[in-house]
C-alpha positions in Angstrom: 60.7 -0.4 -186.4 60.3 1.7 -189.5 57.7 -0.7 -191.0 55.8 -0.5 -187.7 55.7 3.3 -187.8 54.4 3.2 -191.4 51.7 0.7 -190.3 50.6 3.0 -187.6 50.5 5.9 -190.1 48.5 3.8 -192.5 45.9 3.4 -189.8 45.5 7.1 -189.4 45.4 7.7 -193.1 42.5 5.2 -193.4 40.9 6.9 -190.4 41.0 10.3 -192.1 39.6 9.0 -195.3 36.6 7.5 -193.7 35.8 10.5 -191.4 34.5 12.1 -194.6 32.0 13.1 -195.9 30.1 12.9 -192.6 32.6 14.5 -190.2 31.9 14.3 -186.5 30.8 17.9 -186.6 28.4 17.4 -189.5 27.0 14.3 -187.8 26.5 16.2 -184.5 25.1 19.4 -186.2 22.8 17.9 -188.8 22.2 14.2 -187.9 21.9 14.6 -184.1 18.4 13.0 -183.9 19.9 9.7 -184.9 22.5 9.8 -182.0 25.1 8.1 -184.1 28.4 7.6 -182.3 31.8 7.9 -184.0 31.9 4.2 -184.9 28.6 4.4 -186.7 29.7 7.6 -188.5 32.7 5.6 -189.8 30.4 2.8 -191.0 28.1 5.3 -192.8 31.1 7.0 -194.5 32.5 3.7 -195.6 29.2 2.8 -197.3 29.1 6.2 -199.0 32.7 6.0 -200.1 32.3 2.4 -201.4 29.6 3.6 -203.8 31.9 6.4 -204.9 34.8 4.0 -205.4 32.5 1.7 -207.4 31.9 4.5 -209.9 35.5 5.5 -210.0 36.7 1.9 -210.4 34.8 1.6 -213.7 36.3 4.6 -215.4 39.6 5.6 -213.8 43.1 4.2 -214.2 45.3 6.7 -212.3 44.4 5.8 -208.7 47.5 7.6 -207.2 46.1 11.0 -208.2 42.6 10.0 -207.0 44.0 9.0 -203.6 45.8 12.3 -203.1 42.6 14.2 -204.0 40.6 11.9 -201.8 42.9 12.4 -198.8 43.2 16.2 -199.4 39.5 16.7 -199.5 38.9 14.6 -196.4 41.7 16.4 -194.5 40.4 19.8 -195.4 36.8 18.9 -194.4 38.1 17.8 -191.0 40.3 20.9 -190.6 37.5 23.4 -191.5 35.8 22.7 -188.1 38.8 21.2 -186.4 38.0 22.5 -182.9 34.4 21.3 -183.1 35.5 17.9 -184.5 38.0 17.5 -181.7 35.4 18.4 -179.0 33.0 15.8 -180.4 35.8 13.2 -180.5 36.8 14.0 -177.0 33.2 13.2 -175.9 33.8 9.6 -177.0 35.2 7.3 -174.4 39.0 7.5 -174.9 39.5 4.0 -173.5 37.3 2.5 -176.1 39.0 4.6 -178.8 42.4 3.3 -177.5 41.0 -0.3 -177.6 39.8 0.3 -181.2 43.3 1.5 -182.1 45.1 -1.4 -180.4 42.9 -4.1 -181.9 43.4 -2.7 -185.3 47.2 -2.6 -184.7 47.2 -6.2 -183.4 45.4 -7.4 -186.5 47.5 -5.2 -188.8 50.7 -6.5 -187.4 49.5 -10.1 -187.4 48.8 -9.7 -191.2 52.2 -8.0 -191.8 53.9 -10.9 -190.0 52.0 -13.5 -192.0 50.9 -11.9 -195.3 50.2 -15.3 -196.9 47.5 -15.3 -199.6 45.2 -18.2 -199.6 43.8 -20.0 -202.7 40.9 -17.7 -203.7 42.9 -14.6 -202.7 45.8 -15.6 -204.9 43.9 -17.0 -207.9 40.7 -15.0 -208.0 41.1 -11.6 -206.2 44.8 -10.7 -206.4 44.7 -10.4 -210.2 41.8 -7.9 -209.9 43.8 -5.9 -207.3 46.9 -6.0 -209.4 45.3 -4.4 -212.4 44.5 -1.3 -210.4 47.9 -1.4 -208.7 49.6 -1.4 -212.2 47.4 1.5 -213.4 45.4 -0.6 -215.9 42.0 0.2 -214.4 39.2 -2.3 -214.7 40.3 -5.5 -216.5 38.3 -8.7 -216.5 41.0 -10.9 -214.9 40.9 -13.6 -212.3 37.7 -15.6 -212.3 35.6 -14.3 -215.2 32.5 -12.3 -214.3 33.3 -12.0 -210.6 32.6 -8.6 -209.1 35.6 -6.3 -208.9 35.1 -3.8 -206.1 36.9 -5.8 -203.4 39.9 -6.0 -205.8 39.8 -2.3 -206.4 39.8 -1.6 -202.7 42.8 -3.9 -202.3 44.7 -2.4 -205.2 43.7 1.2 -204.1 45.3 0.9 -200.7 48.1 -1.2 -201.9 49.2 1.4 -204.5 48.9 4.2 -202.0 50.6 2.4 -199.1 53.6 4.2 -197.5 55.9 1.2 -197.9 54.4 -0.3 -201.1 53.6 -3.6 -199.6 50.8 -5.7 -201.0 49.4 -6.7 -197.6 48.8 -3.0 -196.8 46.0 -3.1 -199.3 44.2 -5.6 -197.1 44.3 -3.4 -194.0 41.1 -1.8 -195.1 39.4 -5.2 -194.8 40.5 -5.4 -191.2 39.6 -1.8 -190.4 36.1 -2.2 -191.9 35.6 -5.5 -190.0 36.7 -4.0 -186.6 34.7 -0.8 -187.0 31.6 -2.7 -187.8 31.9 -4.7 -184.6 32.6 -1.5 -182.6 29.5 0.1 -184.0 27.6 -2.3 -181.8 28.8 -0.3 -178.8 25.9 2.1 -179.4 23.7 -0.6 -178.0 25.0 0.3 -174.5 24.6 4.1 -175.0 22.4 5.9 -172.5 22.6 3.2 -169.8 24.9 4.3 -167.0 24.6 0.9 -165.3 26.6 -0.8 -168.0 30.2 -0.7 -167.0 33.1 -0.3 -169.3 34.5 -3.8 -168.5 31.1 -5.3 -169.7 31.3 -3.3 -173.0 34.9 -4.4 -173.5 34.1 -7.9 -172.6 31.2 -7.9 -175.1 33.4 -6.6 -177.9 36.2 -9.1 -177.3 33.6 -11.9 -177.1 32.2 -11.0 -180.5 35.6 -10.5 -182.0 36.8 -13.9 -180.7 33.8 -15.6 -182.3 34.0 -13.9 -185.7 37.7 -13.1 -186.4 39.4 -15.5 -188.8 42.9 -14.6 -190.0 42.4 -17.0 -192.9 39.7 -14.8 -194.4 42.2 -11.9 -194.6 44.3 -13.9 -196.9 42.6 -12.2 -199.8 39.0 -13.4 -199.4 36.1 -11.0 -199.8 33.7 -12.7 -197.3 34.6 -10.4 -194.4 33.5 -7.4 -196.5 30.0 -8.9 -196.9 30.0 -9.8 -193.2 30.6 -6.1 -192.3 28.2 -4.7 -194.8 25.4 -6.9 -193.7 26.0 -6.0 -190.1 25.7 -2.3 -190.9 22.6 -2.8 -193.1 20.9 -4.8 -190.4 21.2 -1.9 -188.0 19.5 0.4 -190.5 16.8 -2.2 -191.0 16.4 -2.2 -187.2 16.0 1.6 -187.3 13.3 1.4 -189.9 11.3 -1.4 -188.4 11.8 -1.0 -184.6 12.5 2.7 -184.2 10.3 3.9 -187.1 13.0 6.0 -188.5 11.5 6.1 -192.0 13.2 9.0 -193.7 15.2 9.6 -196.8 18.6 9.4 -195.0 18.0 6.0 -193.4 16.5 4.5 -196.5 19.4 5.9 -198.6 22.1 4.2 -196.5 20.1 1.0 -196.5 19.9 0.9 -200.3 23.4 2.1 -200.8 24.7 -0.7 -198.6 22.5 -3.3 -200.3 23.7 -2.2 -203.7 27.3 -2.5 -202.7 26.7 -6.2 -201.9 26.3 -6.8 -205.6 29.8 -5.7 -206.3 31.7 -7.7 -203.7 30.9 -11.3 -204.6 28.5 -13.3 -206.7 26.4 -14.1 -203.6 25.8 -10.4 -203.3 22.9 -10.6 -205.7 21.2 -13.0 -203.3 21.7 -10.6 -200.4 20.5 -7.6 -202.4 17.3 -9.5 -203.4 16.7 -10.6 -199.8 17.4 -7.2 -198.2 15.2 -5.3 -200.6 12.4 -7.9 -200.5 12.5 -7.9 -196.7 12.1 -4.1 -196.6 9.3 -4.1 -199.1 7.4 -6.8 -197.2 7.7 -5.1 -193.8 6.9 -1.6 -195.2 3.3 -0.7 -194.2 3.0 2.3 -196.6 1.6 1.1 -199.9 3.1 3.9 -201.9 6.5 3.2 -200.4 6.2 -0.5 -201.2 5.6 0.4 -204.9 8.5 3.0 -204.9 10.9 0.6 -203.2 10.0 -2.2 -205.7 10.6 0.1 -208.6 13.8 1.5 -207.1 15.1 -2.0 -206.4 14.4 -3.0 -210.0 16.2 0.1 -211.2 19.3 -0.7 -209.1 19.4 -4.3 -210.3 19.0 -3.1 -213.9 21.9 -0.7 -213.4 24.0 -3.7 -212.0 23.2 -5.8 -215.1 23.8 -3.0 -217.5 27.2 -2.2 -215.9 28.1 -5.9 -215.9 27.3 -6.1 -219.6 29.3 -2.9 -220.2 32.3 -4.1 -218.3 32.6 -7.7 -219.6 30.3 -7.7 -222.6 27.9 -10.2 -221.1 25.8 -10.9 -218.1 27.4 -14.1 -216.7 27.4 -16.0 -213.5 29.5 -19.0 -212.3 27.4 -21.5 -214.1 25.2 -21.5 -217.1 21.5 -21.2 -216.2 19.5 -24.0 -217.7 16.3 -24.9 -215.8 15.9 -28.0 -217.9 18.6 -29.6 -215.7 16.1 -29.7 -212.8 14.6 -32.7 -214.5 17.7 -34.6 -213.8 17.0 -34.6 -210.0 16.1 -38.0 -208.6 15.6 -39.3 -205.1 19.2 -40.7 -204.7 20.8 -37.5 -205.8 18.4 -35.5 -203.6 19.4 -37.6 -200.5 23.2 -37.4 -201.3 23.1 -33.6 -201.8 20.9 -33.1 -198.7 23.3 -35.2 -196.6 26.4 -33.4 -197.9 24.7 -30.0 -197.3 23.7 -30.8 -193.7 27.2 -32.2 -193.0 29.0 -29.1 -194.3 26.4 -26.9 -192.6 27.3 -28.4 -189.2 31.0 -28.1 -190.0 30.5 -24.4 -190.8 28.7 -23.9 -187.5 31.5 -25.5 -185.6 34.2 -23.5 -187.4 32.4 -20.2 -186.8 30.8 -20.6 -183.3 29.0 -17.3 -183.7 26.4 -19.5 -185.3 26.0 -21.5 -182.1 25.0 -18.2 -180.5 22.7 -17.3 -183.4 20.9 -20.7 -183.2 20.6 -20.4 -179.4 18.9 -17.1 -179.7 16.7 -18.4 -182.5 15.4 -21.0 -180.0 15.0 -18.4 -177.3 13.0 -16.1 -179.4 10.8 -18.9 -180.8 9.9 -20.3 -177.4 9.8 -16.9 -175.5 6.5 -16.0 -174.0 7.1 -12.4 -175.1 6.4 -12.2 -178.8 7.5 -9.2 -180.8 6.0 -9.3 -184.3 8.7 -6.9 -185.6 11.3 -9.6 -185.1 9.8 -11.6 -187.9 12.0 -9.8 -190.4 14.9 -11.8 -188.9 13.1 -15.1 -189.6 12.3 -14.0 -193.1 15.9 -13.1 -193.8 17.1 -16.4 -192.5 14.5 -18.5 -194.4 15.1 -16.7 -197.7 18.9 -16.9 -197.3 18.8 -20.6 -196.5 16.3 -21.2 -199.3 18.6 -19.5 -201.8 21.6 -21.4 -200.6 19.8 -24.7 -200.9 18.5 -24.0 -204.3 21.9 -22.9 -205.6 23.6 -26.0 -204.2 21.0 -28.4 -205.7 21.3 -26.6 -209.1 25.1 -26.7 -208.9 25.0 -30.4 -208.3 22.8 -30.9 -211.3 24.9 -28.7 -213.4 28.4 -29.7 -212.3 27.8 -33.2 -211.0 27.7 -34.3 -207.4 31.4 -34.8 -206.9 32.3 -31.3 -208.1 29.4 -29.8 -206.1 30.4 -31.7 -203.0 33.9 -30.2 -203.3 32.5 -26.7 -203.7 30.4 -27.2 -200.5 33.4 -28.4 -198.5 35.5 -25.4 -199.4 32.9 -22.6 -199.5 29.9 -23.5 -197.2 31.7 -22.1 -194.1 32.5 -18.8 -195.8 28.9 -18.5 -197.1 27.7 -19.0 -193.5 30.2 -16.5 -192.2 29.0 -13.8 -194.6 25.4 -13.7 -193.4 26.3 -14.1 -189.7 27.0 -10.4 -189.5 23.3 -9.7 -190.1 22.2 -11.4 -186.9 24.4 -9.7 -184.4 21.9 -6.8 -183.9 19.2 -9.3 -183.3 21.3 -11.2 -180.7 21.8 -7.9 -178.9 18.0 -7.3 -179.1 17.4 -10.6 -177.4 19.9 -9.8 -174.7 18.1 -6.6 -174.2 14.6 -8.3 -174.2 15.8 -10.8 -171.6 17.2 -7.9 -169.4 20.5 -9.7 -169.5 22.6 -6.7 -168.7 20.1 -4.6 -166.8 16.4 -4.1 -165.9 16.3 -1.0 -168.1 15.7 -0.9 -171.8 18.4 0.2 -174.1 18.3 1.9 -177.4 20.5 0.6 -180.2 21.5 4.1 -181.5 
């Protein structure tokens, strides 16, 4: 019972931390035109805080003091306008807030009952978390050259847990995942014909298709899933709603930059996301600015990597001469292995069955919306990058080793990017008038 109480308290601590710096009152007072609900406010704050944590993780060792300062500032910010914050919170549907709490509790308790760490979590990411837990700060442990931010988050919440249990550090992963799914509720906002049971059913349906307890065994893929889901909503705002201002662009780039620091694949997502924005931006001056700004961000990433580990390294040595080793037999073997593991990943994560279904619906629909092309571009570029990396890996490591890598990682790579398509699926539902004859607004 005592442990359960501490788990509940840990939920509220995480909640307080990520109701800052954009408190409900600040959101209502200064960002009202975006009509962000409480769940989207959480998502924005998480993106902002992750960038702050990234900076801190490079230079600080004493995370206990940092946490106390972090929690104090967040609490004070909420207390300053406590009445207004509470009024705004009360305006949110209390049944959905209760559901959000209960789902988090269910996943928290499930992890507490079975805190098993799976292979990558134990061998790759736990060492990175442990260095922060032990007060050592950044240390290049685990798999060399892998990004460290996920490990910092794990160690940060582990060190500052009320019961000093390792699995508490992974509660943030669950919280972020659940809040990103709940941020989809805003799709229904403004349409009174949508009943609460439909909203709840939709949330449970998406959660059932995307929740995998295995991934909370120390893997970082769920963080990329949640970040890509949030970024996709801001890309929707930019392209569909024409919300092209500094605030929206800032969150978009901040989220894209964080991808670089979660997993090695983050550099692929960063490249695709920034390229997609540049291609679909109509303003020529903004195209130039975004191109330069993207180059600056990627340069900062490489400079920091070089500063932290003394080199710019990836999983494998880059040697384009190896491409000459590709022949027809190897091509066919790799392609067959890729397609096989691709299908297995789709079956394992059935959200992809829904994604493919809506791809087909949008392709053959009589109603063509040119704006939706950015989804196709993201999918094509993402698939192209994956295929190129797999073929190069097979040339560099040999087919047997590469085949093993595909078997153990293809499903997780597919899972990561699936978060990006959830907004698009909702758009198709809307376009087909699945829920109602009226049009909805996503935010």
